[in-house]
C-alpha positions in Angstrom: 30.9 44.0 36.0 28.0 46.2 37.1 28.7 45.5 40.8 32.2 47.1 40.6 32.7 50.5 39.0 36.1 52.0 38.0 36.3 55.8 37.4 39.2 58.0 36.6 39.9 61.6 37.4 43.3 62.4 36.0 45.8 60.4 38.0 43.2 59.3 40.6 41.3 56.0 40.2 38.2 55.2 42.2 36.8 51.7 42.7 33.2 51.7 43.8 31.5 48.7 45.3 28.1 49.0 43.5 25.6 46.8 45.2 23.7 49.2 47.4 20.6 47.1 47.7 22.8 44.7 49.8 24.9 47.4 51.5 27.6 46.5 48.9 28.0 43.0 50.4 30.5 41.1 48.3 29.8 38.0 46.3 32.5 35.7 45.3 32.5 37.1 41.8 32.9 40.6 43.2 35.9 39.5 45.3 37.5 38.1 42.2 36.6 41.1 40.1 38.1 43.4 42.8 41.4 41.5 42.6 41.4 41.8 38.8 40.8 45.6 39.0 43.7 46.0 41.4 46.0 44.0 39.1 45.0 46.4 36.2 45.5 49.5 38.4 48.9 48.3 39.7 50.0 47.9 36.1 48.9 51.3 34.9 51.7 53.9 35.6 49.4 56.8 34.9 47.4 56.0 38.1 49.1 57.6 41.1 46.4 57.2 43.8 43.4 55.0 44.5 40.2 55.6 46.3 38.0 52.6 47.4 34.4 53.3 48.3 30.8 52.0 48.2 27.6 53.2 46.6 24.4 54.2 48.3 25.7 55.6 51.5 27.4 52.4 52.7 31.0 51.1 52.4 30.7 47.3 52.5 28.7 44.8 54.7 31.4 42.2 54.1 30.8 38.9 52.3 27.2 38.3 51.2 26.9 35.0 53.2 23.3 34.7 52.2 24.1 35.0 48.5 27.3 33.1 47.8 29.7 35.7 49.0 31.8 33.1 50.8 32.8 31.7 47.4 30.3 29.4 45.8 28.5 31.7 43.3 30.6 30.4 40.5 31.9 27.0 39.3 31.9 24.4 42.1 35.2 24.3 43.9 36.6 23.5 47.4 36.0 26.2 50.0 39.7 26.5 50.7 40.5 27.1 47.0 37.7 29.7 46.8 39.1 31.5 49.9 42.6 31.6 48.4 41.1 33.3 45.3 39.2 35.8 47.4 42.2 36.6 49.5 44.2 37.7 46.4 42.3 41.0 46.5 43.4 41.7 50.1 47.1 41.0 49.3 47.0 43.0 46.1 45.5 46.0 47.9 48.2 45.8 50.6 51.0 45.5 48.1 49.6 48.1 45.5 52.5 50.4 44.8 50.4 53.6 45.0 48.8 55.2 48.0 45.2 54.1 48.7 42.3 55.7 50.6 39.2 54.1 51.9 36.2 56.5 51.7 33.9 55.0 54.3 30.3 56.0 54.8 27.8 53.8 56.6 28.8 50.3 57.5 32.3 48.7 57.1 32.0 45.3 58.7 33.6 41.9 58.4 35.6 41.7 55.2 34.4 45.2 54.5 36.1 46.6 57.6 39.3 44.7 56.6 39.1 46.0 53.1 39.1 49.5 54.6 42.0 48.7 56.9 43.9 47.3 54.0 44.0 50.8 52.5 46.8 53.1 53.5 44.4 55.8 54.9 40.8 55.9 56.0 38.5 58.9 55.7 35.2 58.2 57.4 31.9 60.1 57.7 30.6 60.8 61.2 27.9 58.2 60.6 30.3 55.4 59.6 30.4 52.2 61.7 33.0 49.5 61.9 32.9 45.9 63.2 34.8 42.7 63.0 31.4 41.1 62.9 32.5 37.5 62.1 31.8 36.0 65.5 28.2 37.0 65.4 27.6 34.6 62.5 30.0 31.8 63.7 32.9 32.7 61.4 36.6 33.4 62.0 38.2 36.7 60.9 39.4 36.9 57.3 40.5 39.2 54.4 43.7 40.1 56.2 42.1 41.3 59.4 44.2 38.9 61.6 47.4 40.5 60.3 46.2 44.1 60.0 44.3 44.7 63.2 47.0 43.8 65.8 49.5 45.9 64.0 47.2 48.9 64.1 45.8 48.7 67.7 47.8 46.0 69.5 47.0 42.3 70.2 44.8 42.5 73.2 42.5 45.2 71.8 42.4 43.4 68.5 41.3 40.2 70.3 38.5 42.1 72.1 37.1 43.6 68.9 37.2 40.2 67.1 35.9 38.1 70.0 33.0 40.4 70.9 32.2 41.7 67.4 31.8 45.2 68.9 30.4 47.9 66.6 32.6 51.0 66.7 31.5 54.5 65.7 33.8 56.4 63.4 34.9 58.6 66.3 35.8 55.6 68.5 37.6 53.9 65.6 39.6 57.1 65.2 40.5 57.2 68.9 41.9 53.6 68.5 44.0 54.7 65.5 42.0 52.8 62.9 40.7 55.9 61.1 42.7 58.9 59.9 40.0 61.5 59.5 36.3 61.7 60.6 34.2 64.4 58.9 30.6 65.3 58.5 28.9 63.3 55.8 28.5 66.4 53.6 32.2 67.0 53.7 33.3 63.4 53.0 33.8 63.8 49.2 35.7 67.1 49.5 38.0 65.7 52.2 38.7 62.5 50.2 39.3 64.5 47.0 41.7 66.9 48.7 43.7 64.0 50.2 43.7 62.0 46.9 44.8 65.0 44.9 47.7 65.6 47.4 48.8 61.9 47.2 48.5 61.9 43.4 50.8 64.9 43.2 53.4 63.3 45.4 56.7 61.8 44.1 55.2 58.4 43.1 58.2 56.2 43.3 59.4 57.7 46.6 56.0 57.2 48.2 55.8 53.6 46.8 59.2 52.8 48.3 58.2 54.3 51.6 55.0 52.4 51.6 56.9 49.1 51.1 59.4 50.0 53.9 56.6 50.8 56.3 54.6 47.6 55.4 57.7 45.6 56.2 58.6 47.4 59.4 56.9 45.0 61.8 58.8 42.0 60.5 62.2 43.7 60.0 65.1 44.3 62.4 66.5 47.8 62.7 69.5 46.7 60.7 67.4 45.2 57.9 65.3 48.4 57.8 68.3 50.6 57.5 69.7 48.5 54.7 66.4 48.6 52.9 66.1 52.4 53.4 69.6 52.9 52.0 68.8 51.0 48.9 65.5 52.8 48.4 67.0 56.2 48.9 69.8 55.4 46.5 67.2 54.6 43.8 65.2 57.8 44.5 68.3 60.1 44.5 70.1 58.5 41.5 67.2 57.2 39.5 64.2 59.6 39.6 63.5 62.9 38.0 61.2 63.7 40.9 64.2 63.9 43.2 65.9 66.3 40.9 62.7 68.4 40.8 62.4 68.2 44.6 66.0 69.5 45.2 65.6 72.2 42.5 62.3 73.4 43.9 63.7 73.5 47.4 66.7 75.6 46.2 64.3 77.9 44.2 61.9 78.2 47.1 58.9 77.0 45.1 56.4 74.1 45.2 57.8 71.0 43.4 55.9 69.7 40.3 56.4 65.9 40.6 55.7 63.9 37.5 55.7 60.5 39.1 58.9 59.2 37.6 
């Protein structure tokens, strides 16, 4: 669809929310299309990193509540059913087996903020702004924010941001631990590209397993985490050519050339 764009640069895929006239606010069709794109990306072993961004100097203004973004821009259905469909994108983004980067310029509010938080890393321009804006329009938090935000900044601070709908600058978001890098807007593309290239050149299966372990860490005991680490490490050592390349490169004192398998 025209409102979602998928581009490829080697092993790096970029999904662009392409509705700049509405600050890339998401319609129901866009939410569903985003989930379909993520399914396709997750099934393509040639893609080793994903960038999510928005067109026109904005990231995403959340759901287009004035234009059916909450769900009902397609066939008539119950609101709860529509929300379950929309939420598939949040879950797929969280579980995607490759590293993901949110490239944030301009606004990232509501579901747009939580889409960014759902990525593994966030690179923001110095003019980016973040807000869990839901309370300002009489809505509760969604798109995974209730799960993501407390894990990133703690429960009490998460409650403050959600209850007050405070708008955060990129610098303040970084101080809270929500953003990895803040750069001048004219350096945003180069910083994202540098980071994406680095992630795409990493040992794909090892990074995927580490991502899964880290995502599970808040709900795992130490014993469970150690058992899962042992299984993952056994797979990487015994089952990947990237591990062989890593050990060989270390012994030969050179940079490894990981192939993602």
